Structures are given as C-alpha cells and as structure tokens.
C-alpha positions in Angstrom: 21.4 -21.1 -18.8 23.3 -18.5 -21.7 26.8 -17.6 -22.5 28.4 -15.3 -24.5 32.0 -14.6 -24.5 33.1 -12.1 -27.1 30.4 -12.5 -29.6 31.6 -10.8 -32.9 29.5 -10.4 -35.9 31.0 -8.8 -39.4 29.0 -8.3 -42.5 31.8 -7.3 -45.3 33.5 -4.1 -43.7 31.1 -3.5 -40.7 30.6 -4.9 -37.8 27.3 -5.5 -36.3 28.8 -6.2 -33.5 32.5 -6.8 -31.6 33.1 -8.8 -28.3 30.2 -9.1 -26.8 30.3 -11.0 -23.4 27.8 -11.5 -20.5 25.6 -13.9 -18.8 22.2 -15.9 -17.9 21.1 -17.6 -15.3 18.9 -19.7 -14.9 15.0 -18.2 -14.4 16.5 -15.1 -15.1 15.4 -12.6 -17.1 17.4 -10.9 -18.8 16.9 -7.1 -21.0 19.2 -6.3 -23.9 19.1 -2.7 -24.5 20.7 -0.1 -26.7 19.4 2.5 -29.7 18.8 1.5 -33.4 21.5 0.1 -35.1 23.4 -1.4 -31.1 24.1 -4.9 -32.4 20.9 -5.9 -30.1 19.0 -8.2 -32.8 22.5 -9.8 -34.0 23.1 -10.1 -31.0 19.5 -12.6 -30.1 19.7 -13.7 -33.5 23.9 -15.5 -32.6 22.3 -17.2 -29.3 19.1 -18.5 -31.2 21.6 -20.0 -33.7 20.1 -18.1 -36.4 23.4 -16.5 -37.6 26.9 -17.3 -37.0 29.5 -15.8 -34.9 32.0 -14.1 -36.7 33.6 -14.7 -33.6 33.5 -15.6 -30.5 31.1 -18.2 -29.0 28.0 -18.3 -27.1 25.6 -21.2 -25.5 22.6 -21.8 -24.3 20.9 -24.4 -22.7 24.0 -26.4 -22.7 24.7 -26.9 -26.0 25.8 -24.6 -28.7 24.2 -22.0 -29.8 24.8 -23.5 -33.7 23.9 -26.4 -32.7 20.7 -28.1 -33.8 19.3 -29.8 -30.3 19.7 -26.3 -28.6 16.2 -25.3 -30.9 14.8 -27.8 -28.8 15.2 -26.3 -26.0 14.5 -22.4 -27.1 11.6 -20.5 -28.0 12.6 -17.7 -30.8 10.1 -14.5 -31.3 11.3 -12.0 -33.6 10.5 -8.7 -33.9 8.7 -9.5 -37.4 7.5 -12.2 -36.8 5.2 -13.2 -40.2 2.5 -15.9 -39.8 0.6 -18.8 -42.6 -2.0 -15.7 -42.4 -4.6 -18.8 -43.8 -4.2 -21.0 -41.2 -6.3 -20.1 -38.0 -4.7 -19.8 -34.6 -5.4 -24.1 -34.0 -4.0 -25.6 -37.2 -1.1 -23.1 -37.1 0.0 -24.5 -33.7 -0.4 -27.8 -34.4 1.5 -27.4 -37.4 4.7 -26.2 -35.0 3.8 -28.6 -32.9 4.3 -31.2 -35.9 7.5 -29.9 -36.3 9.0 -30.6 -32.6 7.2 -34.2 -32.2 5.2 -32.9 -30.2 2.9 -35.7 -29.5 -1.1 -35.0 -30.3 -2.9 -35.1 -26.9 -0.4 -33.2 -25.1 -0.2 -30.7 -28.1 -3.5 -29.6 -28.1 -3.7 -29.7 -24.0 -0.9 -27.3 -24.7 -2.3 -25.1 -27.4 -5.5 -24.7 -25.3 -3.3 -23.8 -21.6 -1.3 -21.3 -23.3 -4.3 -19.6 -25.5 -6.2 -19.3 -22.2 -3.1 -17.5 -20.5 -3.2 -15.2 -23.1 -6.4 -14.7 -23.1 -7.0 -15.4 -27.3 -10.5 -16.3 -28.1 -11.0 -16.2 -31.4 -8.7 -19.5 -32.4 -10.6 -20.3 -35.4 -10.7 -16.8 -37.3 -7.7 -17.0 -40.3 -4.7 -14.8 -38.8 -5.1 -12.4 -42.0 -8.2 -11.2 -40.1 -6.7 -11.2 -36.8 -5.8 -7.7 -35.5 -1.5 -7.1 -34.4 -1.9 -7.8 -31.4 -4.5 -11.2 -31.7 -1.4 -12.1 -34.0 1.8 -10.9 -31.9 0.2 -13.7 -29.0 -0.1 -16.1 -31.2 3.4 -15.7 -32.3 4.3 -16.2 -28.3 2.0 -19.4 -28.2 4.2 -21.1 -30.8 7.6 -20.2 -29.2 5.8 -22.2 -26.2 4.5 -25.3 -28.2 8.1 -27.3 -27.3 7.9 -25.7 -23.8 11.3 -24.4 -23.5 13.4 -23.7 -21.2 14.6 -20.6 -22.5 12.9 -17.5 -24.5 14.4 -15.2 -27.0 12.5 -12.5 -26.9 13.1 -9.2 -30.0 10.4 -6.8 -28.8 8.6 -8.6 -27.9 5.6 -5.6 -27.2 6.5 -3.7 -31.1 4.2 -1.4 -32.4 1.2 -2.6 -30.2 -1.1 -0.8 -28.4 -0.9 0.0 -24.3 -3.1 -2.1 -23.1 -2.0 -5.2 -25.0 1.8 -4.1 -24.7 1.3 -4.3 -21.0 -0.4 -7.3 -21.1 2.5 -9.1 -22.9 5.4 -7.6 -20.5 3.0 -9.3 -17.8 3.2 -12.5 -19.7 6.7 -12.2 -19.9 7.1 -11.5 -16.2 4.4 -14.6 -15.0 7.2 -17.0 -17.6 9.7 -15.9 -16.0 7.7 -16.6 -12.3 7.4 -20.2 -14.2 10.9 -20.6 -14.5 11.5 -19.8 -17.8 14.9 -18.2 -18.5 13.7 -15.0 -21.0 16.2 -12.5 -22.5 14.2 -9.9 -24.3 15.6 -6.5 -26.0 12.7 -3.7 -25.7 12.6 0.3 -26.7 10.4 0.5 -23.8 12.7 0.6 -21.2 10.6 1.2 -18.2 9.1 -2.1 -19.0 12.9 -3.6 -18.8 13.2 -1.5 -15.3 9.9 -3.1 -14.5 10.4 -6.9 -14.7 14.2 -7.2 -15.5 16.3 -8.9 -12.8 20.0 -7.1 -14.8 20.3 -5.9 -18.6 23.5 -5.6 -20.5 23.3 -2.0 -22.8 24.7 -2.2 -25.9 25.9 0.8 -28.0 27.8 0.3 -31.7 28.1 -3.3 -31.2 29.4 -3.2 -27.8 28.2 -4.4 -24.2 29.2 -1.4 -22.7 27.6 -1.8 -19.7 26.2 -4.6 -17.6 24.3 -5.6 -14.0 21.6 -5.5 -12.5 19.5 -2.0 -11.7 21.3 -1.3 -9.0 24.8 -1.7 -9.5 24.3 0.5 -12.7 22.4 2.7 -10.3 25.5 2.7 -8.9 27.7 2.9 -11.0 26.0 5.1 -13.5 22.8 6.9 -11.8 22.5 10.1 -9.1 21.1 9.7 -5.9 18.9 13.2 -5.0 17.2 14.2 -2.2 14.0 16.2 -2.0 14.1 18.0 1.1 10.4 19.4 2.9 10.6 22.2 5.3 7.8 24.6 7.0 10.3 27.6 6.0 12.1 28.7 3.5 16.0 27.7 4.0 18.7 29.0 0.6 18.1 27.2 -2.3 14.4 26.1 -1.4 11.3 26.4 -3.5 8.1 27.0 -2.4 5.8 23.8 -3.4 2.3 23.3 -1.4 2.3 25.6 1.4 6.1 24.3 1.8 9.5 24.4 0.7 11.5 22.3 -1.2 15.3 22.0 -1.3 17.1 19.5 -3.4 20.6 17.9 -2.8 23.0 14.9 -3.3 24.4 14.3 -0.1 23.2 13.3 3.1 25.4 15.6 4.7 23.6 18.8 2.8 20.2 16.7 3.9 21.5 17.5 7.4 22.5 21.3 6.6 19.3 21.5 5.1 18.1 20.8 8.3 20.0 22.4 10.2 19.6 26.0 8.5 15.2 25.0 9.0 15.9 25.0 12.5 18.1 28.1 13.1 14.8 29.8 11.1 12.6 28.7 13.4 11.1 25.8 11.2 11.6 21.8 11.1 12.3 19.3 8.1 8.7 17.7 7.3 9.4 15.4 4.8 12.9 13.8 2.4 12.1 11.9 -0.5 14.8 9.8 -2.8 14.9 9.6 -5.9 17.3 7.8 -7.9 17.8 8.0 -12.5 15.3 5.8 -14.3 17.4 3.3 -16.6 16.3 5.5 -19.3 18.5 8.2 -17.2 21.4 5.5 -16.8 21.1 4.7 -20.4 21.9 8.2 -21.2 24.6 8.6 -19.1 26.3 5.8 -19.8 26.4 6.9 -23.9 27.5 10.6 -22.8 30.3 9.1 -20.3 30.7 6.1 -23.2 31.4 9.4 -26.2 33.2 11.8 -23.8 35.9 9.7 -23.4 36.2 9.1 -26.8 36.7 13.0 -27.5 32.8 13.4 -29.6 
C-alpha cells in the first residue's frame, strides 16, 4: 500500500530526511516515531505529496506520491490543522466534499455518520467557538470525507486532554479495523505501542530501526524475570511478605529455585517483564550514539 525507498529531503545544506526506507501493508497501523527534528513530519509530507523528495521515491495506493490522482485515495491530517473558523462543521465538511466531487447525497450521509462516530454533537456551531478537541474531530472527519484507503496522521492527538486523546487513538484503531491503512506519528509511545502493528524509528533524518514490536524488543529490548520466593535467597528483597529476585535468564531462574529449595522454601511466582517501546527507543538511540563515538 505504501513504499518508501531511500527518501531524502534537503533544505539547502540541511538534510531533514536521509535515505529513509520502509513499507506499509494494506490495513496496517504503522507508526513513525523519533525525537523532535528526526524527520517524521517531513517524511509524512513526502508520502502525502506535499513535499517533493530531493532523492528517492514513494508510492501510495499504487500511485507515485506526487501524482495528483493519489490524493483522491488519501486522507491527510497535519499536526497543525487550522480550520475556517466562521464555518460550522457541516458547512466546512460539505465544502471539502465538493472539492472531492463527492455526490451530495453520499456526502451528507458520510458527514453525519462520521460525526456520529466521533460523537460530535454541535454541528451548527461556528468552528471558532469550539474547543481544540472538537476542532480536531472535525479535522479528522475532513480527512475521511473522500472515503480514502490510506490515512496519514501527524500527531493526531497532539495537545489534547487525556480523555479526548484516548478517544482519538481508539477511533484510529477502529479505522484500521474497517480496512483503512493508517500511518501516523506520535510522541506518546504508549499509544503507539498499544495500536501499531509495526513501527519505524527515526533519528537525525534516518530510519534507524523498523519492525513489529516483538522484533524490536528481541533486538533492542531486555527481558527480566521477577522470581518470588517464600524464603530469602541471595540478591532478593523482601516485598509484601515474600522475597523478590530479578534475574535476566531462565538459567538464573532455575538457580533461584534451587537456592530457595535448599533454604527450605519454594518459588511461588515468576513474572516476565519486557522493555516498553519507549525503553526500546532509548536503547536504539544509545546504541547509535555509541557507534558514532558520542
């Protein structure tokens, strides 16, 4: 559905994106993560056909990203999405439906169904009088007005309150269940981790790691085992009436079990903990820094 091959974007002497390569499958939720200045927004804009690459190429829904026809199959939501504040949600969305040549009857049904799903009630209120969260919902509805196969969202929940943020993340997941292909960036890695099938990690303009969360965890993460025993063993700490020892291998788990048996006790629980996506990201950044001698 989306192919990015060696994308590069230069602004004078500054390289915003340097050789970024990844692919996104049909119906997938794909995350692009990285620190500020990593090249995420520039990459999304190149995919959306809003910024022309200096080198490399991108295809979206079978079209070159710079092909105007591609945009009929795309819904794009920038991080900052100013609206026509004198309009109402209904007039605003109808205006964009006209731009996409959506028939009136289809447009009216699609607008109301989408606003119903987004739980936006005040459809005749001027946009300038709406909260940031309500405006964001209208902007999302705009991205869906042409019933696109591909959605590219740049920080869809940026600056919103926690309740609205969670709602928009859940709505994004719902779009994928309905068959949309979704590519988005987000600073909140918990949300990325909760809904993404795969991610690409960008740093200093480059895509430095990519894969599903299990693959990234296996390569860059850490797995620890929290072994709970009824008696004290070397390296354990007392916790809620029992003892906990943290080890990094199953061999160490078995040694803990044997130590507990020899002390007249037993293992009562073993819990496995894996690195979060945020920890994986930090490990990727640290390993890259060490390779560069930083």
